[in-house]
C-alpha positions in Angstrom: 0.1 0.1 -0.1 2.9 2.4 0.7 5.3 1.2 -1.8 7.2 -1.1 0.2 8.6 -4.1 -1.8 6.7 -7.4 -1.5 8.3 -9.9 0.7 9.8 -11.9 -2.2 11.0 -8.8 -3.8 12.6 -7.6 -0.8 14.3 -10.7 -0.1 15.7 -10.8 -3.7 17.0 -7.2 -3.4 18.6 -8.1 -0.1 20.3 -11.0 -1.4 22.1 -9.3 -4.4 22.5 -5.9 -2.6 24.0 -7.5 0.4 26.3 -9.3 -1.9 27.3 -6.1 -3.7 27.8 -4.1 -0.5 30.3 -6.7 0.9 32.1 -6.7 -2.3 32.5 -2.9 -2.3 33.6 -3.2 1.3 36.3 -5.7 0.1 37.5 -3.3 -2.7 37.8 -0.6 -0.2 39.9 -2.7 2.3 42.2 -3.3 -0.8 42.3 0.4 -1.7 40.7 0.2 -4.9 37.8 2.4 -3.8 39.3 5.1 -1.3 37.8 6.7 1.9 37.1 9.8 0.1 35.1 8.2 -2.6 31.4 7.7 -2.5 29.4 5.2 -4.6 26.0 4.7 -5.9 24.5 1.5 -7.4 21.4 0.5 -9.1 20.2 -2.9 -10.8 16.8 -3.4 -12.3 15.6 -6.7 -13.7 13.2 -6.2 -16.6 12.1 -9.8 -16.6 11.1 -10.0 -13.1 9.9 -6.3 -13.0 12.1 -5.9 -9.8 14.7 -3.5 -8.4 17.4 -5.6 -7.2 20.0 -3.1 -6.0 19.3 0.4 -4.7 22.5 1.9 -3.0 22.6 5.7 -2.5 20.3 5.9 -5.6 18.6 9.2 -4.9 22.0 11.1 -4.4 22.7 13.5 -7.0 26.4 13.0 -8.3 28.6 14.3 -11.1 27.2 13.3 -14.4 30.3 13.9 -16.4 29.6 12.3 -20.0 26.7 10.2 -18.6 24.6 13.4 -19.2 25.0 13.0 -22.9 22.1 10.7 -23.7 19.9 13.0 -21.7 21.1 15.7 -24.1 20.2 13.6 -27.1 16.7 12.9 -25.5 16.2 16.7 -24.9 16.8 17.1 -28.7 14.3 14.6 -29.7 11.7 16.2 -27.4 12.5 19.4 -29.1 11.8 17.7 -32.4 8.5 16.5 -31.2 7.6 20.1 -30.0 8.7 21.9 -33.0 7.5 19.7 -35.9 9.3 20.4 -39.2 11.3 23.2 -37.8 13.7 20.8 -36.1 14.7 17.9 -38.4 17.0 14.8 -37.5 19.3 15.2 -40.6 22.2 12.7 -41.4 24.6 15.4 -40.1 22.9 15.8 -36.7 22.9 11.9 -36.4 26.6 12.0 -37.0 27.0 14.5 -34.4 24.8 12.4 -32.0 27.0 9.3 -32.7 30.2 11.4 -31.9 28.7 12.7 -28.8 27.5 9.2 -27.4 30.0 6.7 -28.9 33.1 8.8 -28.9 32.1 11.1 -26.2 33.0 14.2 -28.1 32.5 17.2 -25.9 32.3 19.4 -29.0 29.5 17.4 -30.4 27.6 17.6 -27.0 27.8 21.4 -27.0 26.4 21.3 -30.7 23.4 19.5 -29.6 23.0 21.5 -26.5 23.0 24.7 -28.5 20.5 23.4 -31.0 18.1 22.5 -28.0 18.7 25.8 -26.4 18.0 27.8 -29.9 14.4 26.5 -29.8 13.7 26.6 -26.1 14.8 30.0 -24.9 18.3 30.5 -25.6 19.6 30.2 -22.2 22.2 27.6 -22.9 22.6 24.3 -21.1 19.9 25.0 -18.6 17.4 24.7 -21.6 18.2 21.1 -21.8 17.1 20.5 -18.1 14.1 22.5 -18.6 13.0 20.5 -21.8 13.6 17.2 -20.0 11.5 18.2 -16.8 8.8 19.6 -18.8 8.3 16.4 -20.6 9.3 13.9 -18.1 9.6 15.3 -14.6 9.2 11.9 -13.0 12.3 10.5 -14.8 14.7 13.5 -14.3 14.0 14.2 -10.8 17.5 14.8 -9.5 18.9 16.0 -12.9 20.6 19.4 -13.0 22.2 20.7 -16.2 23.9 24.1 -15.9 26.9 24.0 -18.2 28.2 23.1 -21.5 31.3 21.0 -21.7 34.3 23.3 -21.0 37.2 23.2 -23.6 39.3 21.3 -21.1 36.7 18.7 -20.5 36.5 19.4 -16.9 32.9 19.2 -16.4 31.9 18.8 -12.8 28.6 20.9 -12.2 26.1 18.8 -14.2 24.6 16.1 -11.9 22.1 13.2 -11.9 21.3 10.4 -9.5 21.6 6.6 -10.1 17.8 6.6 -9.8 17.3 9.1 -12.7 19.5 6.9 -15.0 17.5 3.9 -13.9 14.1 5.6 -14.7 15.6 6.9 -18.0 16.8 3.5 -19.2 13.5 1.9 -18.0 11.5 4.3 -20.3 14.1 4.0 -23.0 13.7 0.2 -23.1 10.0 0.5 -23.2 9.6 3.2 -25.8 8.1 5.7 -23.4 10.0 8.6 -24.9 10.2 10.1 -28.4 12.6 8.2 -30.8 13.6 5.7 -28.1 14.7 3.1 -30.7 17.1 5.5 -32.5 18.6 6.5 -29.0 19.0 2.8 -28.1 20.8 2.3 -31.7 23.2 5.1 -30.7 23.9 3.9 -27.2 24.6 0.3 -28.6 27.4 1.5 -31.0 30.6 -0.2 -29.9 32.6 1.6 -27.2 34.9 1.2 -24.2 32.3 0.3 -21.6 33.2 -0.8 -18.1 30.1 -3.0 -17.5 30.6 -5.8 -20.2 34.2 -5.5 -21.7 36.8 -7.5 -19.9 34.1 -8.6 -17.3 34.8 -12.0 -15.8 32.3 -14.6 -16.8 30.3 -12.4 -19.2 30.1 -13.7 -22.7 30.9 -11.5 -25.8 27.2 -12.3 -27.1 25.8 -10.0 -24.6 24.6 -6.5 -26.0 24.9 -3.2 -24.1 23.3 0.2 -24.5 25.4 2.5 -22.4 27.2 5.7 -21.6 30.5 6.0 -19.6 31.4 9.1 -17.7 34.9 10.0 -16.6 36.6 12.9 -14.9 39.4 13.4 -12.4 36.7 13.2 -9.9 34.3 10.5 -11.3 34.1 7.1 -12.9 30.7 6.0 -13.9 28.8 3.8 -16.3 25.0 3.5 -16.9 23.5 1.0 -19.3 21.1 -1.8 -20.2 22.8 -5.2 -20.6 20.9 -7.5 -22.8 21.4 -11.2 -22.3 19.6 -14.3 -23.5 18.7 -17.3 -21.6 19.2 -20.9 -22.8 16.0 -20.8 -24.9 17.2 -17.6 -26.6 14.7 -15.2 -24.8 16.0 -11.9 -23.9 16.7 -11.2 -20.3 17.7 -7.5 -20.1 18.6 -5.6 -17.0 19.9 -2.2 -15.9 23.3 -1.5 -14.4 24.3 1.8 -12.9 27.7 2.4 -11.0 28.9 5.7 -10.0 32.2 6.3 -7.9 32.6 10.0 -7.0 35.7 11.5 -5.6 35.7 14.4 -3.2 38.8 16.1 -4.9 40.5 15.7 -8.2 43.0 12.9 -8.4 46.5 13.7 -9.0 47.3 10.2 -10.6 44.5 9.9 -13.1 45.8 7.0 -15.2 46.2 4.7 -12.2 43.2 5.9 -10.4 40.7 5.3 -13.3 42.2 1.9 -14.1 41.5 0.9 -10.5 38.1 2.1 -10.5 37.4 0.5 -14.0 38.5 -2.7 -12.5 36.3 -2.2 -9.3 33.2 -1.6 -11.6 33.9 -4.5 -13.7 34.1 -6.7 -10.6 30.8 -5.5 -9.4 29.1 -6.1 -13.0 30.5 -9.6 -12.8 28.9 -10.2 -9.6 25.4 -9.0 -10.9 25.8 -10.9 -14.2 26.6 -14.1 -12.3 23.6 -13.6 -10.2 21.3 -12.9 -13.2 22.8 -16.1 -14.9 21.7 -18.2 -11.9 18.3 -16.5 -11.7 17.5 -16.7 -15.4 19.5 -19.6 -16.6 21.4 -17.3 -19.0 23.3 -19.1 -22.0 
């Protein structure tokens, strides 16, 4: 009645969530995740219709490049609003691909500027306004206040793991305009942290995702699409965010450690899903 999970759902969440929390504690003990780094985790099982993990899910954290699919969605909402005035040309499609697949900051600013041109001319904040006007229940903790600086040091845009989870759910269920096109963009091969080089995960899985990286953040949000032994799709969302309180002075080593930590968490989740759904 009051939104509490059913006993079976609560038990399922407790099982995987407790395993994940214990793994992160071990990673902290090894120094892979430091004491000044805070984490958020979210896992949703589409097959069972259950949230399996919710750790610090409603805490707004730096978005870094994970904001880029949101920018794309704001453009698609603008297309819906403006009709023939805003067209999805091959050139814009190429810009979108550079923004999401290659994580191009200049391409992101181009799309932000397009959105702003038709929604008030106030810059990046117009992107947030468009999203919240159309889907306030999805982008609850999202704050978009800056274009990507020339040096790539974007620290002010924020979103929560719950926002990413709601967005991915709506994207999978075609609840937003041009969901299929955005899924196609997010499935273009890239250097994700949640399927590539993840122990136990087969190369046959498909991922729709976006990473985010700064000297203060390592993140990845996406849908992992697996199949069971009968070939039926068994998709789930995985969101991991690790945010540092101050910029690291050894970026290469630091981001590698966190990438490995996130891959290990993704491996834990995949193995759990494999057992639950008899994945191939």
